N, C-alpha and C positions, 0 to 999 in steps of 0.2 A: 591444115586439121590439128594436127600435130599439138598445135600453139593453143587451142581451144581444149586439148587434154590434158596439155601440162596444165593450164590456166584454171581446169576445175578440177585435176589432180589437188592443185596448191589449195586451190579453194575449201576442197572440202577437207584435205591434212589443217588448214589454219583452222577451222570451222572443230576440227573433234578435238586440236590441241587448246582450242579456248573453252570449249563443254570440261577438259580436263581442269585447266585451269579454275574454272567458274566453279566446278566439282569438290577440288582443294581447297577453296577460296570458302567455301559454303559450310566442308566439314571440320576448318580450323574455326571458323569462326563458333559455327552450334556448340564445339569442345568449349571456344574458350566461355560461349555464352555457360552452358552447363555447370564448368566450375566457378563461374563468377556466384550463380543459384545457389551451389551448396555451399559457398562459404558466404555468404548473405544468410543462408539458412542456417548455420551453425551459431554466428553471429547474432541474430535473432534469437535462438535459444539463449545462448550464454547470455546473452543482455535481458532476458525475460528472468533468466534466473537471478540474476543481480536484482532487479525489481523486486521479485518475490522474497528476497534474501532483505532486502532495506523494508519492504516494506511489513515484515515480520518484526524486525529490530523496530522501528513505527509502533504498531499496534503493543507491543510489550513496555515501553515508554510510556504511551499513552496509558495503559494499565495501572503500569508502576506509577505516574503522578496521576490519576488520576479525571483522565480526560476522557476515560471510556463513556460512550454514547448511552444515553437511557436505558437503550433495548439492548446494549448488551450487558449494564449494569443487572437489568432484571434477568435475563439469561443465566450471567453469574451467582445471583442469588440463589437459582432456581439450583444450579449443580453446588453450591452451598460455599461459591469460593467469596472472599472480601470484597468491598468493594476498593477501591484509591484514595489517595490521600484527601481530596478534594472533595470528597462522602463523606469519610472518617470526619476531617474541621467540622464539617456541617454537621454532623450528628453531637460532636463533642462540643459546639457550640448553643446546638438548642439544649443540650443537656447540663451546660452554667447558664444558659438562663432562666433553666428551673430551678435550678440550686438558688440561683439569686432570688429567684422570686420567694421560695421556701425560707429563705433568708429573712426578705424583707418582712412576707409574714410572722413569721415567729417573732423576729424584733418588735415587730409591733404589738403583737399578743403579748410581747413580757412586757412592754412599759404599759397596756392596760395594767396586767394585773401588778405588775411594779405599783402604780399609783392606785390601785383598790388594798395593795396591801398599806400602802402609808396613810390610805384614808382611815384605814378601820384603827389603824397606832393612835393616832392623833386625838 
């Protein structure tokens, strides 16, 4: 009978030791997991800040070079700010075409007037 009591006592001690080892393993693994999650959240926050900075730089460059979308241009006009270089270039090209048309018209009128003057003196 002492063998059975010794066996049961050893078995209970081994189970308690195994339970203690399991609890230690679980606590250690949980702490490591929590540390990894915390580091990942910090890294995600840092990367998101970097992305936001790069997006602001991109938008600034787009505005500077006139690549801003039409919706942004209309909101910029409402705010009183001017468009980008592309928009300004288009405006200047339109002005140039109007001036060229006006020069052509004035040249034609001048030729007609000159012909009338030449005809009157002959």
